[in-house]
ZAMARGU-4260 file (C-alpha; in steps of 0.2 Angstrom, whole numbers, plus 5000, padded with zeros to 4 digits):
<rodrens>
0) 4950/4925/4899 | 4961/4913/4908 | 4973/4923/4920 | 4989/4920/4929 | 4993/4931/4944
5) 5011/4931/4952 | 5012/4940/4968 | 5023/4940/4984 | 5010/4935/4997 | 4992/4929/4997
10) 4985/4930/5015 | 4970/4940/5020 | 4978/4943/5037 | 4995/4950/5031 | 4997/4967/5038
15) 5006/4974/5022 | 4999/4964/5008 | 4982/4958/5014 | 4974/4968/5001 | 4980/4957/4988
20) 4967/4944/4993 | 4953/4956/4989 | 4961/4960/4972 | 4962/4942/4968 | 4943/4939/4973
25) 4938/4954/4962 | 4949/4948/4947 | 4940/4931/4949 | 4923/4939/4945 | 4929/4944/4928
30) 4939/4929/4921 | 4935/4911/4916 | 4949/4904/4927 | 4962/4911/4938 | 4979/4904/4944
35) 4988/4913/4958 | 5006/4910/4961 | 5013/4917/4978 | 5030/4916/4986 | 5020/4913/5003
40) 5002/4908/5006 | 4992/4910/5022 | 4973/4912/5025 | 4962/4914/5009 | 4945/4911/5003
45) 4942/4909/4984 | 4929/4903/4973 | 4931/4885/4964 | 4938/4892/4948 | 4953/4900/4957
50) 4969/4889/4959 | 4982/4894/4972 | 5000/4889/4971 | 5013/4892/4984 | 5031/4893/4981
55) 5033/4887/4999 | 5041/4902/5009 | 5029/4899/5023 | 5036/4881/5024 | 5055/4887/5024
60) 5059/4879/5007 | 5074/4884/4998 | 5077/4895/4982 | 5080/4880/4971 | 5062/4873/4975
65) 5055/4891/4972 | 5062/4891/4954 | 5057/4873/4950 | 5039/4876/4955 | 5039/4892/4945
70) 5046/4883/4930 | 5032/4870/4932 | 5018/4882/4933 | 5024/4895/4921 | 5032/4885/4907
75) 5025/4867/4908 | 5007/4873/4912 | 5007/4888/4900 | 4992/4881/4891 | 4981/4884/4906
80) 4982/4903/4905 | 4981/4917/4892 | 4987/4933/4901 | 4999/4937/4916 | 4997/4950/4929
85) 5014/4952/4939 | 5011/4962/4955 | 5026/4973/4961 | 5040/4960/4956 | 5048/4964/4939
90) 5060/4950/4942 | 5047/4938/4936 | 5047/4947/4919 | 5066/4946/4919 | 5065/4927/4921
95) 5050/4923/4910 | 5047/4939/4900 | 5055/4931/4884 | 5045/4915/4886 | 5029/4924/4888
100) 5033/4934/4872 | 5037/4919/4862 | 5021/4911/4869 | 5010/4926/4864 | 5004/4929/4882
105) 4998/4946/4886 | 5008/4953/4901 | 5004/4967/4913 | 5016/4973/4927 | 5009/4982/4942
110) 5022/4994/4950 | 5020/5008/4963 | 5037/5014/4969 | 5050/5027/4965 | 5064/5015/4964
115) 5070/5012/4946 | 5083/4998/4944 | 5089/4986/4931 | 5076/4974/4936 | 5062/4986/4932
120) 5070/4992/4916 | 5071/4974/4910 | 5054/4969/4916 | 5046/4985/4908 | 5055/4980/4891
125) 5047/4963/4891 | 5029/4968/4898 | 5016/4972/4885 | 5009/4985/4897 | 5013/4993/4914
130) 5000/4999/4926 | 5002/5010/4941 | 4992/5020/4954 | 4997/5038/4951 | 5009/5048/4940
135) 5022/5049/4954 | 5021/5030/4957 | 5031/5025/4942 | 5047/5035/4938 | 5053/5026/4922
140) 5047/5034/4906 | 5038/5022/4894 | 5024/5023/4882 | 5017/5006/4889 | 5012/5015/4906
145) 4994/5017/4911 | 4989/5026/4927 | 4973/5017/4933 | 4972/5022/4951 | 4973/5011/4967
150) 4961/4997/4972 | 4952/5001/4989 | 4938/4990/4994 | 4926/5003/4999 | 4912/4992/5004
155) 4924/4985/5018 | 4929/5002/5025 | 4916/5010/5036 | 4915/5029/5034 | 4914/5036/5051
160) 4918/5054/5056 | 4919/5059/5074 | 4923/5074/5085 | 4941/5074/5091 | 4943/5072/5110
165) 4957/5075/5121 | 4970/5068/5120 | 4971/5070/5101 | 4976/5054/5093 | 4987/5053/5078
170) 4990/5036/5069 | 5003/5030/5056 | 5000/5013/5048 | 5014/5004/5038 | 5030/4995/5039
175) 5042/5002/5052 | 5057/5005/5041 | 5069/5020/5038 | 5061/5026/5022 | 5045/5030/5032
180) 5055/5043/5042 | 5045/5039/5058 | 5056/5051/5068 | 5049/5066/5059 | 5032/5062/5066
185) 5039/5059/5084 | 5048/5076/5083 | 5031/5085/5081 | 5024/5080/5097 | 5034/5091/5109
190) 5031/5107/5099 | 5012/5102/5098 | 5012/5099/5117 | 5021/5116/5120 | 5007/5124/5110
195) 4995/5118/5123 | 4988/5102/5115 | 4988/5085/5123 | 4992/5072/5109 | 4997/5054/5107
200) 5005/5045/5092 | 5002/5027/5088 | 5012/5017/5075 | 5003/5002/5068 | 5016/4991/5059
205) 5031/4980/5061 | 5049/4979/5053 | 5054/4965/5041 | 5073/4965/5039 | 5086/4966/5053
210) 5089/4984/5047 | 5071/4988/5051 | 5073/4980/5069 | 5088/4991/5072 | 5078/5006/5066
215) 5064/5002/5078 | 5076/5001/5092 | 5083/5018/5087 | 5066/5026/5087 | 5062/5020/5104
220) 5078/5028/5110 | 5072/5044/5102 | 5056/5043/5111 | 5065/5041/5127 | 5076/5056/5124
225) 5061/5067/5120 | 5052/5061/5136 | 5038/5054/5126 | 5036/5037/5133 | 5018/5040/5138
230) 5013/5048/5122 | 5021/5037/5108 | 5014/5019/5106 | 5020/5004/5095 | 5007/4991/5092
235) 5016/4980/5080 | 5008/4973/5065 | 4989/4970/5064 | 4979/4959/5052 | 4974/4969/5037
240) 4956/4965/5040 | 4956/4976/5056 | 4964/4991/5049 | 4948/5000/5047 | 4944/4997/5065
245) 4961/5004/5070 | 4957/5020/5060 | 4940/5024/5068 | 4948/5031/5084 | 4961/5042/5076
250) 4959/5061/5074 | 4972/5061/5060 | 4983/5049/5049 | 5001/5055/5047 | 5014/5049/5036
255) 5032/5055/5032 | 5036/5042/5020 | 5048/5045/5006 | 5044/5029/4996 | 5036/5039/4982
260) 5022/5027/4979 | 5004/5030/4981 | 5002/5024/4999 | 4987/5012/5001 | 4986/5016/5020
265) 4984/5034/5016 | 4970/5031/5004 | 4961/5019/5016 | 4962/5032/5030 | 4954/5045/5018
270) 4940/5032/5014 | 4937/5029/5032 | 4934/5048/5036 | 4951/5051/5044 | 4960/5067/5039
275) 4978/5064/5032 | 4994/5073/5032 | 5008/5067/5022 | 5025/5071/5014 | 5024/5057/5001
280) 5027/5064/4984 | 5016/5049/4977 | 5001/5058/4984 | 5004/5075/4976 | 4992/5073/4962
285) 4979/5064/4973 | 4979/5079/4985 | 4982/5093/4973 | 4966/5102/4979 | 4971/5100/4997
290) 4989/5107/4999 | 4986/5110/5017 | 4987/5091/5019 | 5005/5091/5012 | 5022/5095/5020
295) 5039/5095/5013 | 5050/5080/5015 | 5058/5079/5032 | 5051/5096/5038 | 5046/5094/5056
300) 5040/5112/5058 | 5028/5111/5043 | 5022/5094/5048 | 5018/5101/5066 | 5009/5116/5059
305) 4998/5105/5048 | 4994/5093/5062 | 4988/5108/5073 | 4977/5114/5059 | 4969/5098/5057
310) 4965/5093/5075 | 4958/5111/5078 | 4946/5111/5063 | 4928/5116/5067 | 4916/5102/5066
315) 4909/5109/5049 | 4927/5110/5042 | 4931/5093/5047 | 4915/5085/5040 | 4918/5094/5023
320) 4936/5089/5022 | 4932/5071/5027 | 4918/5069/5014 | 4929/5077/5001 | 4943/5064/5004
325) 4931/5050/5004 | 4925/5056/4987 | 4942/5057/4980 | 4945/5039/4984 | 4927/5034/4977
330) 4930/5042/4961 | 4949/5038/4957 | 4954/5023/4968 | 4940/5011/4971 | 4943/4992/4968
335) 4927/4990/4958 | 4934/5002/4946 | 4952/4997/4946 | 4950/4978/4941 | 4940/4982/4925
340) 4953/4994/4920 | 4967/4980/4922 | 4956/4967/4913 | 4956/4979/4898 | 4975/4980/4898
345) 4976/4961/4900 | 4965/4957/4885
</rodrens>
């Protein structure tokens, strides 16, 4: 198979999309040749049969240049590929879906988000198949859909359980944006402290848009109002390659996200031996056997109760939970299982 992958970013150090680098490397083991088109390209290491094309966002080029480079690679070099994998951007199928149909290219759209808009509807219409990580991660009904799990590179995530020490440490990893409802997590700290537990919360991640930056400032004001300046920490974004290290000192991973997608950061925490607590509906199926790790969207009291339960687990209870969470990821969301499933859809 000669494969074309279109994605947003190819950069092993990108905090949000660094995992794409490992996906591409795994794809490369299963194809004759591979071309990657990315809006932005940073650090990467690929075998010789992988060709990387940037649309130039890292150099500040304009939209017209993006489009011209896309047309060159997609249309004028269409003889260099047989199949197309579009990662999270259905607009590329809006632009080229008809061309790929006429050229008899096999196309697969990967999408994991609750948002259903016109771009997704049109992209799904043109795609031969659609792949997603969990039943909750794709909200548009279509017979083209395959639920194939997520792609966690387990060999890169050290499974390390530890006994919690005081102060208890919570961690939340991901983009700092309003849909993540970080304020819910902040508002659990004073009730937990009043219950007699010393606890800290660290946010690992940064905002992207101007709205994100304003939201981050608002969160800091909330921290000040709650008197939690010494207990809530914002590290900013970290390279994806060190996320596993960041998890090793955490007693619990917490997420109040309402994105509806199957959050990779939660799965990585589960794989690392860190208990998780989340309200993200995208994880309802994955954690169906552990309802004690789920709380209702925006419910501070329920989130508080869940956190106290996790940080006060017995050693035996914590070991059993962590091993079970790792097994869930191994069985359903490993990168080594995901890519062969996607290759079958692309054939």
